[in-house]
N, C-alpha and C positions, 0 to 999 in steps of 0.2 A: 900566792894566798893561803895564809892559815887555814887548817882543815877545822871544819864548824861540824859542832853536835847539837842535835835538838831531840825532841821529843822526850819519853821516859825514861830517864836514868835511876829512878828511885832503888834504893838499895843497892847502886852499884859501889864496888870497892877499887879504889887505885892505890896502888901499892908499887911504891918505889918509883912513881910517874914522876918526870920534870914537867911541871905545870907552871914553870917562871914564865913571866909575861904573858899567861893565860889571861882571859876577860871572859868575865861572869854574867850575864844580861837577862833581865827577865827571870832570874831562876829563883825555884822554892830548894833554901837549904834548910828547912826546917827538920831538926833532930839529927842534920849532921855531926859526924864524930870526926874531929883533925886533933891527930895525935903523930910525935918523931916528925914536925915539920918546921920547916923556917919561913916565918913570916917576916918579910924584910923589904921594905917600902912598898907596903899594900895598903890600896885605897879602898876603903868599903862604904859603900853609900846605899843603905839599905834600913828597914825597919827592924830596929834591934829590941827584942823580949827575950828576955833571959839568956844572955850572952855570957859564957863562963871561959875566960883565959887566963890559963896558967892557975887554975883554982879560984881565979877571982872573980866574980860575977861584975863585971862592967856595965851592966844595961842602964844601971840608976845614973851613974857618971856622965853617960854619953848622951842620953836622953836629957839630961839636963842641961849641956852644951849645945844641944842642937836646936838651930834656929826654926828648922820646920816641924819640930814637934810642939805640939802635940797633933798636927793637921795630919802629919804622917802615921800616926796612929789611930786616925779617922776613917781610914780608908775601907778598911772592910767592918761596918756596922752590923750588928745583929738584929736589929728593929728598924720600922720605918721612920720613928724619930728621928734616929743616929744617921739615917740617910738624909732626911731632908737638911739636917746640922751639917752633915759633911758637905751637900751641895752647897749650899750659903756659904760655908767657908771657903771654898773651892771658886765661886764665884767672886767673893770679895778681893781674894787673890787675883782674879784674872783681873778685874777691873782697875787694881791699881798698878799691873800689866801693862793693861792697855793703854790708862793714861801715860804711862812712861814712852811707848812707843808712838803715842801721838804727837809727844813734845819733839821727834826728831824729824827730820827732812823726810817725807815720804819715800824718796828713791831710797834711803838706807834700809828701810823695811825689806825690802828686795835682797840686799844684799846677804850673802853668806858669811860667817865667821868661822874660821878653822873649819871649812867644808860641813858644817852642819847646815840644816835647813834655815833659810831665813823667815825671817818673822812672819811674814805673809804666809810661806809653806807651812810655817807650824799650824797657823791657824785654818789654814785648810786641810790638814793632816786631821785635825781635831774634829771638823766637819765630817770627814770619812770616819772618823774613827767611832764617832756618835751616830753615824747611818748606820755601821754595819753592826754596831752593838744595841741599837735602841730604836732609831726610826724605823729602819726596815723590819727587822725579826719582832719587835715589840708592838709597834704602832701599824706595821704592815703599810709603810708608806715606801717612796721611791728614795735613792740615792741622789743627793744633789750632784749636778754636773762638775761643780767646781771641787769635790773632793780630792784628796790627793792621799793615796795609798803608801805603805811604808815601803822601802825598796824591795823586800822581800816578797812582796805580795802584789806589786805593780801590774805583773803581765797575766794577774787573774781575771778573768773575763767579768768584772765588775759591771753588774749594767747600769747606764746611764751616767757613768763617767765620762768627761771629756779633756783628756790630758793636753790638748791643744788652747786650752783657755787661758787667757791671762787678766783674771779678774783685777778691778782695782781694791785697793784697802779698803774703801766704805762697802763696797759690794762683799767682802770676806766677810767683815765685821757684820755687816746686816744678817747674811745666811748664820752666821757662827751666835747672834744673838736670836735669831729664830730658834735654833737648835738648841739653846740653853732654855729658852722659855718652855718649850714643848718637855723637856726632860723635867724641867722644877714643877711643870702642871702634874706630869704622870705621877712624880714622887709625893704630891700633895695627895694622893688617894690610894696608893700602893698600900696593900696589907700584907703579913705575916704569911698569910696563906698563897699570896702569889709567889712566894720566894723559890720554891720547890718546882715552878712550871717548866716544862720544859721547851725553849727556846731554840729553833734552827736557825743557825748563824751561817752566813755562807764564808768557806772557807776552815772555819772551825767547827762543824759540825754542832750535835746538841750540847745546849749546857743549860744548866738552871738559870731560870731568870734573875736570881740572886748574884751569879757569878757575872752576867752581863752588865748590871747596874755597877759592880766592882770593878769590871774592866776599864769603864767610863771613866771612874773614879781616879784610877792608876794612870790615865791616858792625860788627864786634866793636871793631876798633880804633877808628875814628872815633866810635861812639856812646860808647865809653866816654868819649873824650876830651870829648865834649859834656856826657856826666852828670856828669862832674868837675866841668868849669866850672859848670853850673848847682847842682850839690850845694855848692859854694863860697859862691855868691849866698847859699843858703837857711842855710846855717849861719851867715853873716854877719848873717840877718835874725832869728836866733833871739832 
């Protein structure tokens, strides 16, 4: 297994390092400087803002051709109105994705594509993510037992989860709809003065409320993309 690095590497210097074949996921590369480097067969999927390659600012070029822009740029809004707009856009995307999924035989929604989570597992993970970052720490309510943690957090003692459950598609959709409604209702009244309130998040410690909401947005955005990618594979295999 390749060595994994996590935590705070801000300001680190990589000099003469061989990073070929390296994977960077959920990383903050703001203000990163790369020089005397070889970028060959490089695949980057990221929020692009002021990216300069060989003296050329490619930001406008990339964003104009990115089918996920401007939603990608809406994930860190600075005011309550922006948060509500972001959630509305994410809900709209997920409504279309779920409609696609429901057009497939239900058993295919339990199938993994290229060792990624099956569609039902993805929805269960989003229930977990919502509970971890919102339902439990902000609303003060419990985790739903069908929630599915990510692999790195699976062994953490999450209260109320039942890893042995095998819920139906309709059960998972109902729980997800409940969580989405609670989140929407909360955003309807959230105020800018709430943003800096300290929130204790299991496994991740204290975070500003604003960052908790941003994390929900990120989870919803990226897993929608993964789900659409895998649904396309399942549709082609019908």
